[in-house]
N, C-alpha and C positions, 0 to 999 in steps of 0.2 A: 504494500500500500504506500503510494507516494503522496506528497503534498498536492500534486496535480489531481490525483484521484479524489482527494478530499475536496478540492476546489470544484470539481465537476459535480459533486453532490448538491451544491448550491443551485445548479441549473436543473438537476433532476427532481428535486423535492419541491412539491407545491407549497407556496408561501414564501414569505420574505426571510424566514429564519430557519435554522436547523439546530438539532440537538446532537449530542454524541451518540444517542440511540439511533437517530436517522442515519448517521454515517456508518455506524456499526451494522445496521440492517442492510444498507445498500452495498457495503464493501465486504461484508462477511468477516468482520474482525470483532475483537472484544470492544466493549464500550470504553474501556480504559485506554486501549490503543487508539481509538477514535478521538478520545478526549486529549490525549497527548499530541496528536497531529493538529487538532484544532487549536490547542494552546501554542504550538509552534507558529501557526498562521497568525494568531493573535500577537505573539511576541514580535513577529515581523511587520505588524501593522496592516496586514491584509484583511483581517476580520476584526470585528468588535464583538463584545459580549456583555451580558449582564445576567444576574440571577433573578428569576421570577419564581417565588415560592422556594422550592428546593431544586429547581431545574435551571441549568445554565443554558441560555440560548445564544446562538452565534449568528451574525449577519456580516455581509461584505462591508468593509470599512467604506464610509461615505454614504451608506444607505441609512441615514439617521431616522428617516420616517418608518423604517422597519420596526423599530421599538414600539411605536404607537400602535402598529397593526398586529403585533405579536399575539398569538393565541396560546393559552396554556396548553402544552402538549398532552396533558392528561385528558383533556376534553376531546382530543382526536384519537385516543387510543381505542382500537376496536376491542370488543369483549373477548375475542379469541386469543388475546395476548396474556390472559390470566395464567399465572404460574400455578401449576397444579399442587405443588408442595405447600405453598403459603396461602393460596387464594387471593393474592395481591395482583393488581395489574402491573405491567412492566414499570410504569413510573413510580408506583408505590414501592416496588421491589428495588428500584434504583435509589429511592429516597433512603431506604434502610442501609444500603451499601454506602451512600454518601455520609450517613450518620456515623457509620463505622470509620470512614476516612477521617471525619472531623474529630472523632474520639482519639484516633491514633495521633493526629496532629496536635491536639490540645494537651494530651497527656505525654507528648513527646516519646511515644512508644516506638522502639526500633522495629524495622530498619528506618533510618532517618533520611535516606535519600528519597527523592520524589519517585523514581522508578521502583525502588524497593517497596515503598508504601502502596504504590499503584498495583504492583504484582500481588501483594498481600490482599488487597481489596478484590482483585480478580479471583484469587483463591476462594475468598469469602463468597463471591457471586456464584462461582462454579459449584461449590459445595451446597450452597443454598438451593440451587436449581437441580442438582443431580443427586444430592444426598451423599452417603458414605462412598468414598472413592479411594481406589488404590493410589499410592504415592506416585508410581510410574505414570499413570494416566493424568494425574494433576500436573506433573512435570511437563509432559508432552503438550497438554492443552494450554497451559499458561505460558510456556516458553515462546510460543509462536508470536506473541506480542512484544517480546523483549529480546529479540536476537541482536539488536544493536547494543544492548546494555550488558549482556552476559554472553560468554563464548560458547556455553553449552547449557542444556537443560539441567544437568547435574550441578554445574557451578551455580546456576540460579537457585536451585533447590537448597544447596548447602548454605547460601546466603539468607534464605527465607525461613526454612523449616524450624529453626530454633526459636523463632518468634511467634509461630502460629498459635500456640496454646495461650498466648497473651491477648489474642484477638477475640472479642465477643462473638460467640456463635461457632467457634471452631474448637474442636477437641480431637485428641488422638483417638482413633477408633481401635480396631483390632490391630494385629501386627501388620505394619506396612500400609495402613490406611488412615484416612482422616474423615471426620464426620461433622455434620452441621447440627447444632443443638436445638434449633428452632427459633422462630421469630420472637416468641414471648420471652425466651431466655435472653435473646439479644437486647430486646427493649428493656427488660429488667436490669441487665448489666449496664446499659447506657443511661438508665434513669428516664426513659421516655414514657 
């Protein structure tokens, strides 16, 4: 996925704004990988952004009127995007993942690099959606979004795995696997 691919999404999506979920859906990547590319475009001054509720929306820089026309993404989310595990729509699901990200940042929980925290949040999302998962499968799934940051899936996993049990909602399952403890457990731990 290149920055040009992300720029093209602005032409393909109906409306003046896009979200990381729009980019993720269109390009077949994780929402975290999409968010990182959108952030790079923002840092380069090519797009602008703002937070509405708990969702960050992006628009091409110079399209100031887009903010006034922005529609809350949750209102456009079709019913078939409900997560079977949690019963939440994709945006509600994304909100909980963003709450976990904010928790990691405010408590200064390691890893402290942006890509490290992003990968941890991707592990959270994956476990939340798929339930108990073998370590090897998690490595393979998450690493695809972080090939620029780590030389191998194993290197990435060695950098992350020691911190996973400190993340709300993630616990060591059986031998060689990780599990999601459930939305209520996460909300309780986050004080939501």
